[in-house]
C-alpha positions as CSV (number, residue, x, y, z in Angstrom):
1,M,82.6,91.8,115.4
2,I,84.7,94.1,117.6
3,V,88.4,94.0,116.9
4,R,91.1,95.2,119.2
5,V,94.6,95.8,117.9
6,S,97.4,96.1,120.5
7,C,101.1,95.9,121.2
8,F,102.4,95.2,124.7
9,L,105.7,93.7,125.8
10,L,104.6,90.7,123.6
11,C,105.8,92.7,120.6
12,L,109.3,91.3,121.1
13,V,108.7,87.8,122.5
14,G,106.2,86.3,120.1
15,L,102.6,85.3,120.1
16,P,100.8,84.3,123.3
17,Q,99.2,80.9,123.7
18,G,96.0,80.7,121.6
19,E,97.1,83.6,119.3
20,T,97.4,83.1,115.5
21,K,99.4,85.2,113.1
22,Q,97.6,86.9,110.2
23,A,97.4,90.0,108.1
24,I,95.8,93.4,109.0
25,P,92.0,92.6,109.3
26,Q,89.7,94.2,106.7
27,Q,87.7,95.9,109.5
28,I,90.5,98.3,110.1
29,A,92.0,98.5,106.6
30,G,92.0,102.1,105.4
31,S,92.6,105.6,106.7
32,W,91.5,107.0,110.1
33,T,91.6,110.5,111.7
34,V,92.0,110.8,115.5
35,L,89.1,113.1,116.6
36,R,88.8,113.1,120.4
37,E,89.9,111.7,123.8
38,L,87.4,109.5,125.4
39,P,86.5,110.3,129.0
40,T,87.5,107.4,131.3
41,K,88.6,107.1,134.9
42,A,91.9,105.5,133.8
43,I,95.1,106.9,135.2
44,S,97.2,108.2,132.3
45,C,100.8,109.2,132.1
46,W,99.9,111.9,129.6
47,S,99.1,115.6,130.1
48,K,96.3,117.5,128.2
49,E,99.1,118.9,126.0
50,D,100.2,115.4,125.0
51,V,96.6,114.5,124.2
52,K,96.2,117.5,121.9
53,K,99.3,116.4,119.9
54,L,97.3,113.3,118.7
55,L,94.1,115.0,117.8
56,G,93.8,115.4,114.0
57,T,96.6,113.0,113.2
58,K,96.1,110.1,110.7
59,I,96.4,106.4,111.0
60,L,96.7,104.0,108.0
61,Y,96.3,100.3,108.0
62,S,96.9,98.1,104.9
63,D,98.4,94.7,104.1
64,K,101.7,96.5,103.3
65,I,102.0,99.1,106.1
66,F,100.8,100.4,109.4
67,R,101.3,104.2,109.7
68,W,100.6,106.8,112.4
69,D,101.6,110.3,111.4
70,K,105.1,110.0,109.9
71,T,106.0,106.7,111.6
72,T,105.6,103.6,109.3
73,I,105.9,99.9,110.0
74,E,106.3,98.0,106.8
75,N,104.9,94.5,106.4
76,P,103.4,94.5,109.9
77,S,103.2,91.3,111.9
78,V,99.8,90.8,113.5
79,G,98.7,88.3,116.1
80,V,95.0,87.5,117.0
81,R,93.3,86.3,120.1
82,T,89.8,86.5,121.6
83,V,89.5,88.4,124.9
84,T,86.4,88.3,127.1
85,A,85.0,91.4,128.7
86,E,86.2,90.2,132.0
87,Q,89.8,89.6,130.6
88,F,89.7,93.1,129.1
89,H,88.8,94.5,132.5
90,D,91.5,92.5,134.3
91,E,94.2,93.3,131.8
92,N,93.4,97.1,131.7
93,S,92.4,98.0,135.2
94,G,94.7,99.0,138.0
95,I,95.4,96.9,141.1
96,G,95.0,97.8,144.7
97,R,93.1,100.6,146.4
98,R,94.3,103.2,143.9
99,G,93.5,101.0,140.9
100,V,91.0,102.3,138.4
101,E,88.5,100.1,136.8
102,I,88.2,100.1,133.0
103,T,85.6,98.1,131.1
104,L,84.4,97.7,127.5
105,Q,81.2,99.5,128.6
106,D,83.3,102.5,129.7
107,L,84.4,102.7,126.0
108,G,80.8,102.4,124.8
109,I,81.1,98.7,123.8
110,H,78.5,96.3,125.0
111,A,79.9,92.9,123.9
112,D,80.8,89.8,125.9
113,S,84.1,89.5,124.0
114,I,86.4,91.2,121.5
115,V,89.0,89.9,119.1
116,E,92.4,91.4,120.0
117,I,94.9,91.9,117.2
118,E,98.4,92.9,118.1
119,I,100.6,94.8,115.6
120,K,104.1,93.9,116.6
121,H,107.0,96.4,116.4
122,T,110.1,97.2,118.2
123,P,109.7,99.9,120.9
124,A,109.1,103.2,119.1
125,H,110.1,105.8,121.7
126,L,108.0,108.5,120.0
127,F,107.0,109.8,123.4
128,D,109.0,110.0,126.7
129,E,106.3,108.1,128.6
130,T,105.7,105.1,126.3
131,S,107.1,102.9,123.5
132,E,103.7,102.6,121.8
133,I,102.8,103.8,118.4
134,P,99.3,105.4,118.4
135,G,97.0,102.9,116.7
136,D,98.9,99.7,117.5
137,D,96.2,98.8,120.0
138,V,92.7,99.3,118.5
139,I,89.2,98.3,119.3
140,V,86.9,98.6,116.3
141,K,83.6,100.0,117.7
142,D,81.8,99.9,114.3
143,A,82.6,100.3,110.6
144,T,83.4,104.0,110.9
145,T,84.8,104.3,114.5
146,I,87.9,102.8,116.2
147,I,89.1,103.3,119.8
148,F,92.8,103.0,120.9
149,P,94.8,103.7,124.0
150,V,98.1,105.4,124.3
151,C,99.6,105.7,127.8
152,N,96.2,104.6,129.2
153,T,94.5,107.5,127.5
154,Y,91.7,106.3,125.1
155,F,91.1,108.0,121.8
156,E,88.4,107.8,119.2
157,A,89.2,107.9,115.4
158,K,86.8,108.0,112.5
159,R,87.3,106.4,109.1
160,V,88.3,108.8,106.3
161,R,85.6,108.7,103.6
162,N,86.4,107.3,100.1
163,D,88.5,104.4,101.4
């Protein structure tokens, strides 16, 4: 099963229709290290210097906390919904002539749908360009690899051994 964890403006207004509230899923429980930026055609608000700041940082998911680097959300609230590959494309691609297409296949995922899990939090303001916390929007590619966007830049993280 592929799992996507995300936080949009919905973080402050509640769960969308069809979404259920639950705990952090076991597929992502544990520690992760951010290893690289994934090459996509997505238009990002981040520079290469911003990207470098995330590389090597740690993410932790548990039933008690969600942590990126030194930022911790205690007792995270999580919502779950299923998203088709077409919905993913429509929700993550630009509109108009300058819009850039982004698909699950661009991220190396060949599935018809994913489960989206949103970790809810107040806007973090860790970076000038976004209120996201790295790792609040994650797609689980496999048991040892997750993918997450920040400011429309996609990153890959690997599970830390001995979790």
